[in-house]
C-alpha positions as CSV (number, residue, x, y, z in Angstrom):
1,M,0.0,0.0,0.0
2,P,1.5,3.5,-0.9
3,A,2.8,5.5,2.0
4,D,0.7,8.4,3.4
5,Y,1.9,11.7,1.8
6,Y,1.6,13.7,5.0
7,E,3.7,11.1,6.9
8,L,6.3,11.1,4.2
9,L,6.8,14.9,4.6
10,G,6.4,14.8,8.3
11,V,3.5,17.3,8.4
12,S,0.0,17.5,9.8
13,R,-3.0,17.2,7.6
14,D,-3.8,20.9,8.0
15,V,-0.3,22.0,7.0
16,G,-0.1,25.4,5.3
17,E,1.7,26.2,2.1
18,G,4.8,27.8,3.7
19,E,5.3,24.9,6.2
20,L,4.7,22.4,3.4
21,K,7.5,24.0,1.3
22,R,9.9,24.0,4.2
23,A,9.2,20.4,5.0
24,Y,9.7,19.3,1.5
25,R,12.9,21.2,1.1
26,Q,14.4,19.6,4.2
27,K,13.3,16.1,3.3
28,A,14.5,16.5,-0.3
29,R,18.0,17.6,0.9
30,E,18.2,14.7,3.3
31,N,17.1,12.0,0.8
32,H,18.8,13.3,-2.4
33,P,20.8,10.5,-4.0
34,D,23.9,12.7,-4.1
35,A,23.7,13.1,-0.4
36,N,23.4,9.4,0.1
37,P,26.2,7.7,-1.9
38,G,25.9,3.9,-2.0
39,D,22.3,4.0,-0.8
40,A,20.3,2.2,-3.5
41,G,17.0,3.3,-2.0
42,A,17.8,7.0,-1.9
43,E,16.4,7.7,-5.4
44,A,13.1,5.8,-4.6
45,R,12.7,7.8,-1.3
46,F,13.4,11.1,-3.1
47,K,10.9,10.2,-5.8
48,E,8.2,9.4,-3.2
49,I,8.9,12.7,-1.4
50,S,8.7,14.7,-4.6
51,E,5.5,12.9,-5.6
52,A,4.0,13.7,-2.2
53,Y,4.9,17.4,-2.5
54,A,3.5,17.6,-6.1
55,V,0.2,16.3,-4.9
56,L,-0.2,18.3,-1.6
57,S,1.0,21.6,-3.2
58,D,-1.8,21.3,-5.8
59,P,-5.1,22.4,-4.2
60,E,-7.3,20.3,-6.4
61,A,-5.2,17.2,-6.2
62,R,-4.8,17.6,-2.4
63,A,-8.6,17.8,-2.0
64,R,-9.1,14.6,-4.0
65,Y,-6.3,12.9,-2.0
66,D,-7.8,14.0,1.4
67,R,-11.2,12.6,0.3
68,F,-10.3,9.4,-1.6
69,G,-6.7,8.8,-0.8
70,H,-4.4,7.4,-3.6
71,E,-7.4,6.0,-5.5
72,G,-8.6,9.5,-6.1
73,L,-5.3,10.4,-7.8
74,R,-5.8,7.5,-10.3
75,G,-9.2,8.7,-11.3
76,G,-10.9,5.7,-9.7
77,M,-13.5,7.8,-7.7
78,G,-15.1,9.8,-10.5
79,G,-12.4,12.3,-10.9
80,P,-9.6,12.6,-13.5
81,A,-6.2,11.1,-12.8
82,F,-3.6,13.5,-11.4
83,D,-0.6,13.7,-13.7
84,F,2.7,15.2,-12.6
85,D,6.3,15.3,-13.9
86,L,8.8,14.6,-11.1
87,S,11.7,15.5,-13.5
88,D,10.5,19.2,-13.4
89,I,10.8,19.3,-9.6
90,F,14.1,17.4,-9.6
91,E,15.7,19.5,-12.3
92,S,14.6,22.8,-10.9
93,F,16.1,21.8,-7.5
94,F,19.3,20.2,-8.6
95,G,19.9,21.2,-12.2
96,G,19.5,17.7,-13.6
97,N,17.3,14.6,-13.8
98,P,18.7,11.5,-12.2
99,F,15.4,9.6,-12.9
100,G,16.5,9.3,-16.6
101,G,14.6,10.6,-19.6
102,G,13.1,14.1,-19.8
103,R,15.6,17.0,-20.1
104,S,19.3,16.1,-19.7
105,R,22.5,17.8,-20.3
106,R,23.9,17.2,-23.8
107,P,27.7,17.4,-24.4
108,A,28.9,20.1,-26.7
109,G,29.4,19.3,-30.3
110,P,27.6,19.0,-33.6
111,P,24.2,17.2,-33.3
112,R,23.6,13.9,-34.9
113,G,22.0,13.6,-38.3
114,D,18.5,12.5,-39.1
115,D,17.5,8.9,-39.4
116,H,15.8,7.7,-42.6
117,E,13.3,5.0,-43.5
118,T,12.6,3.1,-46.7
119,V,10.8,0.0,-47.8
120,I,12.0,-2.9,-50.0
121,D,9.7,-5.5,-51.6
122,L,11.2,-8.9,-51.8
123,E,10.2,-12.0,-53.8
124,F,9.7,-15.1,-51.7
125,A,12.9,-16.7,-52.8
126,E,14.8,-13.6,-52.0
127,S,13.6,-13.6,-48.4
128,V,14.8,-17.2,-48.1
129,F,18.2,-16.9,-49.8
130,G,18.9,-13.2,-49.2
131,A,19.6,-10.6,-51.9
132,D,21.6,-7.4,-52.6
133,R,19.1,-4.7,-53.5
134,P,20.0,-1.2,-54.8
135,I,18.0,1.7,-53.4
136,D,18.0,5.5,-53.7
137,I,17.3,7.8,-50.8
138,R,17.4,11.6,-50.4
139,A,19.8,12.4,-47.6
140,Q,22.2,15.0,-46.3
141,V,25.8,14.3,-47.2
142,R,29.0,16.0,-46.2
143,C,29.9,19.2,-48.1
144,D,33.0,18.5,-50.1
145,D,33.9,22.2,-50.4
146,C,34.4,22.7,-46.7
147,G,34.9,19.1,-45.6
148,G,31.9,19.3,-43.4
149,S,33.2,22.1,-41.2
150,G,30.8,24.7,-42.5
151,A,33.6,27.2,-42.7
152,A,34.7,28.8,-46.0
153,S,37.9,27.6,-47.7
154,G,41.0,28.9,-45.9
155,T,39.1,29.5,-42.6
156,V,38.4,27.3,-39.6
157,P,35.7,27.4,-36.9
158,T,36.7,29.1,-33.6
159,V,35.7,28.4,-30.0
160,C,32.4,30.1,-29.1
161,T,33.0,33.3,-27.2
162,V,29.8,32.9,-25.2
163,C,30.0,29.4,-23.9
164,E,33.7,29.0,-24.4
165,G,33.2,25.7,-26.3
166,V,31.0,24.1,-23.7
167,G,27.9,24.4,-25.9
168,Q,25.7,25.2,-22.9
169,V,25.1,28.3,-20.7
170,R,24.3,28.0,-17.0
171,Q,22.0,30.3,-15.0
172,V,21.8,30.5,-11.2
173,R,18.8,31.9,-9.3
174,Q,17.3,31.7,-5.9
175,S,14.0,29.9,-5.1
176,F,12.2,28.6,-2.0
177,L,14.2,25.4,-2.5
178,G,17.5,27.3,-2.4
179,Q,19.9,28.0,-5.2
180,M,18.9,26.5,-8.5
181,V,21.2,26.0,-11.5
182,T,19.7,25.6,-14.9
183,T,21.4,24.9,-18.2
184,A,20.4,25.5,-21.8
185,P,22.0,25.3,-25.2
186,C,24.2,28.2,-26.0
187,P,22.1,30.7,-28.1
188,R,25.1,31.8,-30.1
189,C,26.6,28.5,-31.3
190,R,23.3,26.4,-30.8
191,G,25.1,23.9,-28.6
192,I,28.0,23.1,-31.0
193,G,30.6,25.0,-29.1
194,E,32.1,26.6,-32.2
195,E,31.5,29.8,-34.2
196,I,32.0,30.3,-37.9
197,A,33.2,33.8,-39.0
198,E,32.9,33.1,-42.7
199,P,30.4,30.4,-43.7
200,C,31.0,28.1,-46.7
201,R,29.1,29.4,-49.7
202,S,28.2,25.9,-51.0
203,C,26.4,24.7,-47.8
204,R,25.8,28.1,-46.1
205,G,27.7,27.0,-43.0
206,E,25.8,23.8,-42.5
207,G,28.7,21.5,-43.5
208,R,26.3,19.3,-45.5
209,R,23.8,19.4,-48.4
210,A,21.0,17.3,-49.6
211,E,21.7,14.8,-52.5
212,Q,20.3,11.6,-54.0
213,V,22.2,8.8,-52.5
214,S,22.5,5.3,-54.1
215,L,23.5,2.3,-52.1
216,V,23.1,-1.4,-52.0
217,V,21.3,-3.1,-49.1
218,R,22.4,-6.6,-48.4
219,V,19.3,-8.5,-47.2
220,P,20.5,-11.6,-45.2
221,P,19.0,-15.0,-45.8
222,G,16.0,-16.1,-43.9
223,V,14.4,-12.7,-43.2
224,E,10.6,-12.5,-42.7
225,G,8.1,-10.1,-43.9
226,G,7.7,-7.1,-41.5
227,A,11.3,-7.3,-40.4
228,T,13.4,-4.1,-40.2
229,L,17.1,-3.8,-41.0
230,R,19.1,-1.1,-39.3
231,L,22.0,0.3,-41.3
232,S,24.1,2.2,-38.8
233,G,25.5,5.5,-40.1
234,R,23.7,5.4,-43.4
235,G,21.3,8.2,-42.7
236,S,21.9,11.9,-43.0
237,V,25.1,13.4,-41.7
238,G,24.8,15.9,-38.9
239,P,25.4,19.6,-39.4
240,R,29.0,20.8,-39.3
241,G,30.6,17.4,-39.0
242,G,28.0,15.9,-36.7
243,P,27.7,12.1,-36.7
244,P,25.3,10.5,-39.2
245,G,22.0,9.0,-38.4
246,D,20.8,5.5,-39.3
247,L,18.8,4.0,-42.2
248,Y,15.9,1.7,-41.3
249,V,14.9,-0.6,-44.1
250,H,11.5,-2.2,-43.7
251,L,11.0,-5.5,-45.6
252,R,7.8,-6.7,-47.4
253,V,7.8,-10.2,-48.7
254,Q,5.5,-11.4,-51.5
255,E,3.5,-14.5,-50.8
256,S,4.4,-17.7,-52.7
257,D,1.9,-19.6,-54.8
258,V,3.6,-22.9,-53.8
259,F,5.3,-22.5,-50.4
260,V,4.2,-21.5,-47.0
261,R,6.7,-20.6,-44.4
262,Q,6.5,-21.9,-40.8
263,G,9.6,-20.7,-38.9
264,D,12.6,-22.2,-40.6
265,S,10.5,-24.8,-42.4
266,L,8.7,-24.7,-45.7
267,V,5.4,-26.4,-46.5
268,A,4.2,-27.3,-50.0
269,E,1.5,-29.6,-51.5
270,L,2.0,-32.4,-54.0
271,P,-1.2,-33.3,-56.0
272,V,-1.4,-37.0,-57.0
273,T,-4.1,-39.2,-58.4
274,M,-5.9,-41.9,-56.6
275,L,-4.1,-44.6,-58.5
276,Q,-0.7,-42.9,-58.0
277,A,-1.3,-42.9,-54.3
278,A,-2.4,-46.5,-54.3
279,L,0.3,-47.9,-56.6
280,G,3.1,-45.5,-55.9
281,T,4.9,-43.2,-58.3
282,S,7.9,-40.9,-58.8
283,L,7.2,-37.3,-59.7
284,T,9.4,-34.2,-60.3
285,F,8.8,-31.5,-57.8
286,E,10.2,-27.9,-58.2
287,T,11.8,-26.8,-54.9
288,L,13.4,-23.4,-54.4
289,D,16.8,-25.1,-55.0
290,G,15.6,-26.6,-58.3
291,P,13.8,-29.8,-59.5
292,T,14.0,-33.0,-57.4
293,E,12.5,-36.4,-57.8
294,L,9.9,-37.3,-55.2
295,R,9.0,-41.0,-54.6
296,V,5.4,-41.5,-53.6
297,A,5.2,-44.9,-51.9
298,A,2.5,-47.3,-52.7
299,G,-0.4,-46.9,-50.3
300,T,0.3,-43.3,-49.5
301,Q,-2.7,-41.8,-47.7
302,P,-4.2,-38.3,-48.1
303,N,-2.2,-35.7,-46.2
304,D,0.8,-37.9,-45.7
305,M,4.0,-35.9,-45.6
306,I,7.3,-36.2,-47.4
307,R,10.2,-34.5,-45.7
308,L,13.1,-33.1,-47.6
309,N,15.9,-32.4,-45.2
310,G,17.8,-29.1,-45.5
311,L,15.6,-27.5,-48.2
312,G,13.9,-25.1,-45.9
313,V,14.8,-21.6,-44.7
314,P,18.4,-20.8,-43.6
315,R,18.8,-20.4,-39.9
316,P,20.5,-17.4,-38.3
317,N,24.2,-17.3,-38.0
318,G,24.7,-20.0,-40.6
319,R,23.4,-22.8,-38.5
320,G,22.1,-24.9,-41.4
321,R,18.6,-24.8,-42.9
322,G,15.2,-26.0,-42.0
323,D,13.3,-28.7,-43.9
324,L,10.8,-28.8,-46.7
325,H,7.6,-30.6,-45.9
326,V,5.6,-31.8,-48.9
327,V,2.0,-32.7,-48.1
328,V,0.4,-35.3,-50.5
329,R,-3.0,-34.3,-51.7
330,V,-4.9,-37.2,-53.2
331,G,-7.4,-36.2,-55.9
332,I,-10.5,-38.3,-56.6
333,P,-11.7,-38.2,-60.3
334,K,-15.0,-36.5,-60.7
335,K,-15.8,-38.3,-64.0
336,L,-14.9,-41.8,-65.3
337,S,-15.4,-43.3,-68.7
338,K,-17.5,-46.4,-68.9
339,A,-14.4,-48.6,-69.3
340,E,-12.7,-47.0,-66.3
341,A,-15.8,-47.4,-64.1
342,A,-16.2,-51.0,-65.2
343,K,-12.5,-51.8,-64.3
344,L,-12.9,-50.2,-60.9
345,R,-16.0,-52.1,-60.2
346,E,-14.2,-55.3,-61.0
347,V,-11.4,-54.4,-58.6
348,A,-14.0,-53.5,-55.9
349,A,-15.7,-56.9,-56.5
350,E,-12.4,-58.7,-56.2
351,R,-11.7,-56.9,-52.9
352,G,-15.2,-57.7,-51.7
353,E,-16.0,-54.0,-51.4
354,T,-19.5,-52.6,-51.8
355,V,-19.8,-49.5,-54.1
356,V,-22.6,-47.1,-54.5
357,G,-24.7,-47.5,-57.7
358,G,-25.8,-50.6,-59.5
359,P,-26.8,-51.8,-63.0
360,D,-29.1,-49.4,-64.9
361,P,-31.0,-50.6,-68.0
362,D,-30.4,-47.3,-69.7
363,E,-26.8,-46.6,-68.6
364,P,-23.8,-48.8,-67.9
365,A,-22.8,-49.1,-64.3
366,G,-20.0,-46.7,-63.2
367,S,-21.0,-43.8,-65.5
368,E,-22.5,-41.8,-62.8
369,P,-19.9,-39.9,-60.7
370,Q,-21.0,-37.9,-57.7
371,V,-21.6,-34.3,-58.7
372,D,-21.5,-31.3,-56.3
373,G,-21.7,-33.5,-53.3
374,E,-25.0,-35.2,-54.4
375,S,-25.5,-38.9,-54.6
376,P,-25.5,-40.8,-57.9
377,A,-29.2,-41.8,-57.4
378,R,-30.2,-38.1,-57.2
379,N,-28.2,-37.3,-60.3
380,R,-30.1,-40.0,-62.2
381,R,-33.4,-38.6,-61.1
382,K,-32.3,-35.1,-62.3
383,R,-31.4,-36.5,-65.7
384,R,-34.6,-38.4,-66.1
385,S,-36.6,-35.3,-65.3
386,R,-34.9,-33.4,-68.0
387,R,-35.7,-35.9,-70.7
C-alpha cells in the first residue's frame, strides 16, 4: 500500500503552504541521491517525497487525496487522474534529472544527423536466400567544399566566445528550495561550441547538403516479412561534421503460390491421383533449390507428408537450414469413362467392397460420378426429369 503523503513529509493534515514547502525542502535535501552515496533506496525515497509534494501543493489534487486517498489520484473515484512530472521538480532543484529521460545535459558538439526509412519489396525466394538490393534515398551528405566544417575555404571554426566551447550556458537563481542551477543550449553556437566567422558558400555554413544517395542493401538469408534492417550510419550526416543518423529498411515479402513458411520450415503440396497414391509413383517437384524427384510410396494416404531435409529456410548465424515438408493431396476423379468405371467395379468386386450404384437398364454401371456432393441416385433422377 502506498505511504501516506503527509507522513512522508512529516507534516500534519492541516499544514499550510509555507510549512509544506519548508518540510519538502528539508526532506529533499536529506534524501537526495547525491547526499546518500551507496544507498540504493535514496532515489526511490526522493521520488516518493517529490510525488507527495507535487500532490499536496496542488489544491485540487490535495482535495481529492484528502477525500479518496491514492485511489482518487488515479481517477478511480469519479475524478480525473492526477498527472505530474517529477523531473521538473528534480531539475529545478538540482539542475539535472537522475530519474532518466526528460531533459538532460547534452555534451557540446555538432548534433547527430537524421534517421531515414525506406521499404524494400522482396520476392519469396529472395527472403529465403537473401539478396543485394540497390536503393536510392534523399539524404544530407558532407559538403566536399568545406569538408563538413561549414567554414569557407581557408578558414576554420573558432571556439564560441559565449559558452567557451561548452555548448551550454548556466544560470543561477534563488528559489524557495534554495539555489537553482539551470542549463540551456548556447544561443550563439546552438550547442555546438564553435563559431563560424565566414560560412561556406556551398552549404551556407551547414557543412552538408541534400543529395540523392544510391547504395546497395544486403538482405540476409531467412528474413521474414515485417522485419526491419538497421544500417548504422547510413542516414543523413549531422550539421557541421555531426555524426550520421541511421537508415531503417522495412521489408515486405511477397507470398508464394507454392510454399508457406513456418519458422525455418517450408510447407508445400503435391497433388497425386488416386491410382498414383495406391500404386506408388515418382514425380518431379520444383523446390526453391531446383527440381528434385519425389518418390510416392504405394499406399500413400491423403495428407501424408514427405520431408526433404535441408531444403527449408536458412537459420540465423549460418546454423544450417530447416526442412521442406511436402504434403500429399490425393485427388479423386469426378468423371470416369464407362471402361474406367467397369474396371474399378471389377477391382471392388475382387476386394469384396460394396460400391454405390448398380446396374441401370439405360446406362452402364459406373458412368455416374458424384456431382456437387450429391448422390448418384439423385443425379439419375435429375437427368430423367430433363428428358
